[in-house]
N, C-alpha and C positions, 0 to 999 in steps of 0.2 A: 348523846342521845337526844333527839329533838323533843320539844315540848309542844303539846297540842291542846287547844281548847276543847271543851266538851262539844261545842257547836261544830267544830271542824271534824271531830270524830263522827258525829251524827250524820253529817253530810257525806263523809267518805264511806260510811257503812249503810247509808239509807235507812237509818233507824229513827224512831221518834224520841225527841229529847224532852225530858221533864226535869226542871230545876234551872240552875244558873248556867246559861250557855257559855259564860266566860271562865268557868272553873278550869284551872290548868291541870293537865294530866301529864305526868312525867314518865310513868312506867306502868306495866301490867303485872299484877301479882295475884297469888292464890288468895281466895276470899278470907281465909283464916289467918293470913299473914300480912295482908295489905295494910298500908299506912296512908297518911295524908299525902296527896299527890299521885296515888295509885288508882287504877281502875281494875275492877275484877268482874266476875260474872257468876251467875247462877242459872243453870239451864233447866232444873226441875225441882220438885218439892223435896227431894232427898237432902238438899243443902239449904232449905228455907230457914233452918234454925240460925243460920249465920246472918240473916238479913239485918237484924237489929244489933248484932255484935260487931260487925265488920267496921274497921276504921278507914276503909277506902273512901276516897273523895267521891267516887261514883261507881255505880254497878251497871252491868248489862243484864237485863232481866226479860223473861217472857211476860206477856201481858197479864197472865193470871197471878203472877207473883208481884208485879209492879203495883197492883192495886193495894197491896198490904205494906208497901214500902214508902216511906216519907222523905227519903233523901234524894240526891241528884241521881238520875239514871238515864240510860238509853233503853228503850223498849224495842225488843227485836222478836221477830217470828222465829229466828234461829240464833239464840244467844251464843252457841258454840262457834258458829260461823262468824258472827260479828266479832267475838273475841279473837279468832284467828286472823281476821282482817286487820284488827287494831294492832296485834302483835307484829304483823308484817309491816304496817306503816311505821311503827315506832322502833323497829329493829331492822333497818334496811341492810341487805346483804352487802358485805364488802366486796368490791370488784377490783381486781388488780389493774394496774395501768395497762393500756393497750400496747401492743408491740410484741416483739419476739425477744426473749431473754438471750443474751450473748452465748450462753452455754447450751441452748436448745439446738437440735439438729433438725432442719426442715429442708426437705427435698426441693430442688429448684423449680419443679413444675406444680407445686402445691398452690391451690387457689384459696386466697383468704379474703373474706368479706371485710367491710369496714369495722374498725374498732375491735378486732380480734386480739386476744391476749394469749400468749404461749409462754408457759413458765419455765423455770430453770430445769435443764437436763431432760426436757421432753424430746421425744423423737416422733417426727411426722414424716411418713414415707411417701414415695412417689404417687402421684395421681389423686391425692386427698383433696377434698373440697370442704372448707369450714365456713359456715355462714356468719353473717355480721353479728357483732356483739357477743360472740361466744368466747368463753374462757376455757383454756386447756391448762390444767394445773401442772405443777412441777412433777417431773418424773413420769408423765404419761407416755404411753406407747400407742401410736395411731398407725395401724397397718395400711398398706397400699390400697388405693382406690376406694377408701372409705369416704362416705359423705355424711357430714354433720350439719344440721340445720342451724338457723339463726337463734340467738339468745339462749344458747345452751350453757350449762355450767358443768364442766368435767373436773371433778376434784382430783387432787394429786394421786399419782400412782394407780391410775385406771389403765387397763389394757384393752385395746379394741383391735381385734384381728382384722385382716384384710377383707375387703368387699362388704363391710358392714354398712348398713343404711340407718341413719339416726335422724329423726324428725326435728321439729323446732321446739324450743323451750324445754329441752330434755335435761334432767339432772342425773349425773352418775356419781355415786359416792366412792370414796377411796377403796381400792382393792377389788372392785368388781371387774369381771372379765367377760367381754362379749366376743363370741366367735371362736372359742376354743373348740377343738375337735370333739364331736359327739362320740359316745362310747359305743363303738361298732367293731365287732370282731367275729370271725367265723372259726368255729372249732376245726382243728385238723389233728392228724395223728400225733404231732409233736408240739401241741400247744394251740396257739390262737393266731389267726391271720388277720391283720388290721385292715379294715375297710376304709379306704380314703373318704374323708368327709368333704365333699366338694360343693356343698351349699353355702348359705350365708345367714346372717341374722339381720332382721329388720325391726326397728322400733318406730312407732308412730309419734305424733306430737304430744307434748305435755306428759311424757313418761318420766317416772322417777325410780331409780334402781338403787337399792341400799348397799352398804359396804359389804364386800366379800361375797356378793351374789354372783353366780355364774350362769350364763346363757350360752348354750352350745350351738355351733353352726349346724345346719341340717346336713344329713348324709347327702341328700339331693334336694334342691328346692330351697325353702325358706323356713327358719324358725321365726315366727312372727309374733310380735308384741304390739297390741293395738293402742289406739290413742287413749291417753289419760290413765294408763295402767300404772299402779303403784306397787312396787315390790320392796319388801323389807330386807333386812340384812340376812346373809347366810341362807339364801334360797338357791336351789338348783333347778334350772329349766333345761331339760334334755333336748336332744336334736329333734327337729321337726315339730316341736310343740307349737300350738297356736293359742294365744290368750286374747280374748275379745276385749273390746273397748271398755275402759273404766272399771275393770276388775282390780281388786286389791288382794294382796296375799301377804300374810304375816310370816315372821322369821322361821327358819329351819324347815320349811316345807320343801318337798321334792316332787317334781312332776316328771314322769318317765316319758320316753320318746313317743312322738306322734300323737300324744293326747291333745284334745281340743277342748279348751275351756271357754265358756260363753261370755257374754257381755254382762257387766254390772254384778259379777259374782263377788262374794266375800269368803275368802279361804283363810281359816285361822292358822295359828302356828303349829308346827310339827306334824302337818298332815302329809300323807303319802298317797299319791295318785298314780295308779298303774298306767302303763302305756297303751296307746291305740284305743282309748275310750273317749267318750264325748260327755261333757257336762253342759247342761242347758244354761240359757241366760238366767240371771237373777237367782242363782243357787247360793245358799250360805252353807258352808261346811265348818262344823265346830272343831275345836282344837284336838289334836292327836288322832284324827280320824284316818282310816285306811280305806281308800276308795278303790275297789277292784272291779266294779261294774259301771257302765254308763249311767248317768243320771239324766233322764229324759225330760223332767219337769222341774219348774222353779219350786223352791221350798227350802226348808232347813233340814240338814242331814247330819247325823252323828254316828260315831262308832267308838269302840274302846270302852274302858271302864274308868270311873272316877276313883280318887284315892279313898282308902278306908284303913281301919286299924289292921296291922300286919297279920295278926292271928286269924282274923275274919277273912282277910284276903287269901291266906293260904288255904283255908277250908273251902272257900268258894272256888279257888283254882283247881283243887282236887275234884270238886263236884262238876266243874266245867269239863274236865276230861272224862267224866262219867256220863255226860249228857246223851251220847248215842245209845249207850246201854240202857239208860233210864227211859229214853224215848221208845226203844223196842219193848221194854217191859210194860210201859203204859199202853202201847198199841195192843199188846197181847191181852192185857187186862180188859181193855175196851171191847175186844172181840168176845172174851168170855162173858162180860156183862151183857153184851148185845144178845148172845146166845141164850143166856138165862132169861132175859126179858121176853124172848120169842117163845120160850118153852111153855107148853100148856100148864095151867095151874094145877097143882097137886102132884106133879112128877117129882 
């Protein structure tokens, strides 16, 4: 692991240095566990109690907390971002040696950019184009006529079906599947008739897809993931979905077919979004929400119930089933009250 001076880290992160610029930093650590040689960060007053207790050689701080700290520090407008930048600098990603492993199977007409690495037992079918400095991990399957941009990192055992389009600097984690058939069937007298899924999947630049996430090919046209989108593990994106640039989605969320999600949205874990609806730009959806109607305006949206003591939850569940009956009774009482208020006094 490389060692950096505090001055070098300040220059790399464009932060203000206060203290000894030659302090050596060897690692990044949590503020309550950091030791000499470590750098840590505090981004808000919630953790201000650690300022005078931390053993870290230096801290990354916002300006309002730096005024109360007398040690070595980097003053940042966004300490969380500066922390992430320093972690990246001090923990460079291992990149396999360029070239094709002897056990890989690569079609004769595949186009490879400079410094491409293809790992053991990977399969790359005909018509594929892979851009410069991209890594294809061991055991990956790249379907015919797929295009992958430069500087990508495809982790082991990723499956990319035919005709998929992938932009530059894309990261795909192990087990994710791009371009599987969408879930399309027509009912008939003796079961279900499969609808051929003849579209494809398109990913923009700087996309990251988590482990075991699946993105289905469109029935016709494109399932489109915009630039800068970040998807967590175990997400399902159905056929024909469109996700706008720089939207982030947490684990275990499912989005049904042909839904359109806007730009810069934040969708929490275990959400369900129905098909053929539209979510506006800059919408935040909190965890376990069930979206069954379009969301036309930016804002924060929630559904579902939070956890509570089991006996209380059971009683409330019974009352929930009685809501319609209770609403009708309230409406009837309101009508009776209105009639009494209109009646002449003395009747």
